[in-house]
C-alpha positions in Angstrom: -19.9 -45.8 -34.0 -22.2 -43.6 -36.2 -21.3 -43.4 -40.0 -20.3 -40.0 -41.4 -22.9 -38.1 -43.2 -21.0 -35.5 -44.7 -19.9 -35.7 -48.4 -16.0 -36.6 -48.5 -13.5 -33.9 -48.3 -10.7 -33.7 -50.8 -8.0 -35.1 -48.4 -10.6 -38.1 -47.6 -10.6 -38.8 -51.6 -7.1 -38.9 -51.3 -6.8 -41.3 -48.8 -9.6 -43.5 -50.7 -7.3 -43.7 -53.8 -4.4 -44.7 -51.6 -6.6 -47.7 -50.0 -8.2 -48.6 -53.6 -4.4 -48.3 -54.9 -3.1 -50.9 -52.4 -5.9 -53.3 -52.7 -8.1 -52.7 -49.8 -11.9 -53.9 -50.2 -14.8 -51.5 -49.9 -16.0 -53.2 -46.5 -12.6 -52.8 -45.0 -12.4 -49.2 -46.3 -15.9 -48.5 -45.1 -14.9 -49.4 -41.7 -11.7 -47.7 -41.4 -13.0 -44.3 -42.9 -16.3 -44.5 -41.2 -18.6 -44.2 -44.0 -21.0 -46.6 -45.2 -20.3 -49.2 -47.9 -22.8 -47.1 -50.5 -21.1 -43.8 -49.8 -17.8 -45.7 -50.8 -19.5 -47.2 -53.8 -21.0 -44.0 -54.8 -17.7 -42.1 -54.4 -15.8 -44.6 -56.6 -18.2 -44.1 -59.4 -18.0 -40.6 -59.2 -14.1 -40.7 -59.6 -13.9 -43.5 -62.1 -11.4 -43.0 -65.4 -9.4 -44.8 -67.6 -5.6 -45.3 -66.8 -2.9 -47.0 -68.9 -1.7 -49.7 -66.6 1.4 -52.4 -67.3 0.7 -56.0 -66.2 3.4 -58.5 -67.1 5.0 -56.5 -69.7 1.4 -55.7 -71.3 -0.2 -52.5 -71.3 -4.0 -52.1 -70.9 -6.3 -49.1 -70.2 -7.9 -50.0 -66.8 -11.0 -48.2 -64.7 -9.2 -46.4 -61.8 -10.5 -44.2 -59.2 -9.0 -40.6 -59.2 -9.6 -38.3 -56.1 -8.9 -35.3 -58.5 -11.7 -36.1 -61.0 -14.1 -37.2 -58.3 -13.7 -33.7 -56.3 -14.1 -32.1 -59.4 -17.3 -33.5 -60.2 -18.5 -33.4 -56.7 -18.0 -29.5 -57.0 -19.7 -29.4 -60.4 -22.6 -30.9 -58.8 -22.8 -29.2 -55.3 -22.7 -25.8 -57.7 -25.6 -27.2 -59.8 -27.9 -27.4 -56.8 -31.6 -28.1 -58.4 -30.5 -26.7 -61.5 -28.0 -28.2 -63.9 -25.1 -25.9 -64.9 -24.0 -25.2 -68.5 -20.9 -27.2 -68.6 -22.6 -30.5 -67.4 -20.2 -33.5 -68.0 -18.1 -31.5 -70.5 -15.0 -32.0 -68.7 -13.0 -31.7 -71.9 -14.3 -28.0 -72.2 -13.7 -27.6 -68.5 -10.1 -28.7 -68.7 -9.8 -26.4 -71.9 -10.8 -23.3 -70.0 -8.6 -24.0 -67.3 -5.7 -24.4 -69.3 -6.3 -21.4 -71.4 -6.8 -18.8 -68.5 -4.2 -20.3 -66.0 -1.5 -21.4 -68.6 -2.0 -19.1 -71.3 -3.1 -16.3 -69.3 -6.5 -15.8 -71.6 -9.2 -13.9 -70.2 -12.5 -15.8 -69.4 -14.2 -14.2 -72.8 -10.9 -14.9 -74.8 -11.1 -18.4 -73.5 -14.5 -19.0 -74.5 -14.0 -17.3 -77.8 -10.9 -19.6 -78.5 -13.4 -22.4 -77.4 -16.0 -21.8 -79.9 -12.7 -21.8 -82.4 -12.1 -25.1 -81.2 -15.4 -26.7 -82.0 -16.6 -27.4 -78.6 -20.3 -27.7 -78.7 -21.1 -26.4 -75.2 -22.4 -23.2 -75.0 -21.4 -20.6 -72.1 -21.9 -16.8 -71.8 -18.8 -14.9 -70.3 -20.8 -13.7 -67.2 -22.1 -17.5 -66.5 -18.2 -18.4 -66.6 -17.4 -15.6 -64.1 -19.9 -16.9 -62.0 -18.4 -20.4 -62.1 -15.1 -19.2 -61.3 -16.3 -17.1 -58.3 -18.4 -20.2 -56.9 -15.2 -22.7 -57.4 -16.8 -24.9 -60.0 -13.3 -25.4 -61.3 -10.6 -27.9 -59.8 -7.7 -25.2 -60.4 -9.1 -22.3 -61.7 -9.9 -19.4 -59.3 -10.4 -15.6 -59.0 -6.5 -15.4 -58.4 -6.0 -16.4 -62.1 -7.8 -13.6 -63.5 -6.8 -10.2 -64.7 -6.7 -7.3 -62.1 -10.1 -6.1 -61.9 -10.7 -1.9 -62.6 -10.5 0.2 -59.9 -13.3 2.5 -58.8 -12.8 6.1 -58.5 -11.9 7.4 -55.3 -14.7 9.4 -53.7 -13.9 13.2 -54.3 -11.5 12.7 -56.9 -11.1 15.3 -59.7 -9.6 14.9 -62.9 -6.2 16.5 -63.6 -6.1 19.5 -65.9 -4.5 18.3 -69.1 -1.9 20.2 -70.9 -0.6 19.7 -74.3 3.2 20.4 -75.1 3.0 23.9 -76.5 5.6 23.3 -79.2 4.9 20.0 -80.6 2.0 18.4 -82.8 -1.1 17.8 -80.5 -3.3 14.8 -80.6 -6.1 17.2 -81.2 -4.5 17.8 -84.8 -4.3 14.1 -85.6 -6.4 13.6 -88.4 -9.9 11.9 -88.4 -9.2 9.0 -90.3 -6.6 8.0 -88.0 -8.9 8.5 -84.9 -11.3 6.0 -86.7 -8.8 3.5 -87.3 -9.4 3.6 -91.1 -6.0 2.5 -92.5 -2.9 0.3 -91.4 0.2 2.5 -90.2 -0.6 4.0 -87.4 1.0 3.5 -83.9 0.8 4.3 -80.6 4.1 4.1 -78.4 5.1 3.9 -74.8 7.9 2.3 -72.1 7.1 -0.2 -69.6 9.8 0.5 -67.0 11.5 -2.2 -64.9 12.5 -2.5 -61.2 13.3 0.8 -59.2 17.3 1.3 -59.9 17.4 -1.0 -62.9 18.1 0.7 -66.4 16.4 -1.6 -68.8 12.8 -0.7 -70.1 10.8 -2.3 -72.7 9.5 0.1 -75.8 6.2 -0.9 -77.0 4.4 -0.2 -80.2 0.9 -0.8 -81.2 -0.7 -0.6 -84.1 -4.0 1.1 -83.9 -5.9 -0.9 -86.6 -4.6 -4.6 -86.4 -3.8 -4.0 -82.7 -0.4 -5.7 -83.7 2.2 -5.4 -81.1 6.1 -4.8 -81.2 8.1 -5.1 -78.1 11.8 -4.0 -77.7 14.1 -4.7 -74.9 16.3 -1.4 -74.4 19.4 -0.8 -72.2 18.1 2.8 -71.3 15.6 5.0 -71.8 17.3 7.8 -73.8 16.0 9.4 -76.8 18.8 8.5 -78.9 18.4 4.8 -77.9 14.7 4.9 -78.8 15.6 6.8 -82.2 18.1 3.9 -83.0 15.1 1.6 -82.9 13.2 3.5 -85.6 16.4 3.5 -87.8 16.9 -0.1 -87.6 13.3 -0.8 -88.6 13.7 1.9 -91.5 16.6 -0.1 -92.7 15.3 -3.4 -92.4 11.4 -2.9 -93.0 10.1 -3.6 -96.5 7.7 -0.6 -97.4 8.6 1.2 -94.1 6.6 4.1 -94.8 3.4 2.5 -95.6 3.9 0.3 -92.3 4.7 3.4 -90.2 2.8 6.5 -91.2 2.4 8.0 -87.6 3.3 7.5 -84.1 1.2 8.8 -81.1 2.9 8.8 -78.0 3.2 10.9 -74.5 4.9 13.6 -73.2 8.0 11.7 -71.7 11.2 13.3 -72.1 12.5 10.3 -74.1 10.1 11.1 -76.8 10.0 14.7 -77.1 13.1 15.0 -79.6 10.5 15.7 -82.2 12.4 16.4 -85.3 15.0 13.8 -84.5 12.6 11.0 -84.0 10.8 12.0 -87.3 14.0 12.3 -89.5 14.5 9.5 -92.0 17.9 7.6 -92.5 17.3 8.4 -96.2 16.5 12.3 -95.6 13.5 13.9 -95.1 10.6 12.8 -92.7 9.9 9.0 -92.0 6.6 9.6 -90.1 4.2 12.1 -88.1 4.4 12.1 -84.5 1.4 13.4 -82.4 1.7 14.0 -78.6 -1.1 13.0 -76.0 -2.1 15.6 -73.2 -0.4 15.4 -70.0 -2.2 13.0 -67.4 -4.2 11.7 -70.3 -3.1 8.1 -70.9 -6.2 7.1 -72.2 -5.7 9.0 -75.4 -3.2 6.2 -76.3 -5.5 3.6 -74.6 -4.9 0.5 -76.8 -1.2 0.8 -76.2 -1.9 1.1 -72.5 -4.2 -1.9 -72.3 -1.6 -4.0 -74.3 0.9 -2.9 -71.5 -1.5 -4.1 -69.1 -1.1 -7.5 -70.8 2.5 -7.3 -70.7 2.4 -7.0 -67.1 0.6 -10.2 -66.6 4.0 -12.0 -67.6 6.4 -9.1 -66.1 4.7 -7.7 -63.0 5.7 -4.3 -61.6 8.9 -4.6 -60.1 10.6 -7.1 -63.0 14.3 -6.6 -63.5 14.1 -6.4 -67.1 18.1 -6.5 -67.3 17.6 -10.3 -66.5 14.7 -11.1 -69.1 15.9 -12.3 -72.4 15.1 -11.2 -75.5 14.0 -14.4 -76.8 11.5 -14.3 -73.7 10.1 -11.0 -74.7 9.9 -12.4 -78.2 7.6 -15.1 -77.1 5.2 -12.7 -74.9 5.0 -10.5 -78.3 3.9 -13.9 -80.2 1.6 -14.4 -77.5 -0.2 -11.1 -77.6 -0.1 -11.1 -81.5 -2.0 -14.5 -81.5 -4.4 -13.6 -78.6 -8.0 -13.2 -79.8 -9.7 -9.7 -79.3 -13.3 -9.3 -78.6 -12.8 -6.0 -80.5 -11.6 -7.7 -83.7 -14.6 -10.0 -83.5 -12.5 -12.5 -81.9 -9.7 -12.6 -84.4 -5.9 -12.2 -83.4 -3.9 -9.0 -84.5 -2.0 -11.6 -86.7 -5.3 -12.5 -88.4 -6.4 -9.0 -88.8 -2.9 -8.1 -90.4 -2.8 -11.1 -92.8 
């Protein structure tokens, strides 16, 4: 019978691992799997790794064939094809990138920035990492783990006319020092709505300079409920008026109680409020981008009535520790420190 000439598949590697675990010899495995003895030896070498095993009550590090490792090495080698890829044999970096992107929901660029902070010596640019993901270099990481890519404009689409609320302060009246993010304390605000028919929503606040995020779970989207959040913040936040100088939001009905929203619990006004034009979400783009980050954890259709405040606090902490390119790969917490 002619021996197989192709590389082993993942299933064949798992079969090889099982045979080796059961103590079968190379000659027997070669005949059983219909590969040459040299192919079996090469495959074993490719997948060798250390594993702690117990023998007579004593634990020792022993070399062990791992089908997963062998398959990962094979994919690296196949992608290289005449030119070694930059990840080379830096499996620790590959595993770190997979963990940050899959488990921690980092973008490839943010994962690479974090790898540099961690001291990995291997240097890979963002475009190259995207290419490796596209080509299937990684063991688990694929395009399905990446953020949603931007959508192209439909042919013939026309921009909708933007309208400012005639009786409320427009974003066009917002001072230039706020536009240029020259001082802290200026926030953008919006709601993240849940499943159709459910009432609970998330109120999101994004500080324009540091990109710090605050997320509040609300039982409904009423103006009084939102105003109560700021009443509580004003009562419990030291130096509130320095931390909250202005709010920029949209023309949603829940935000239009302008005078009541500005009214301080101590009398007078507590901050300025500016309203974006209708259908111009990009005018508070920092907050919109943050809402997209939140959607990675809570996709559309999520019923926020079933999401705990503890879980929301975890996502807020994740966002505030997430490194940002616009901040020189510092996190919002680092910027605000």
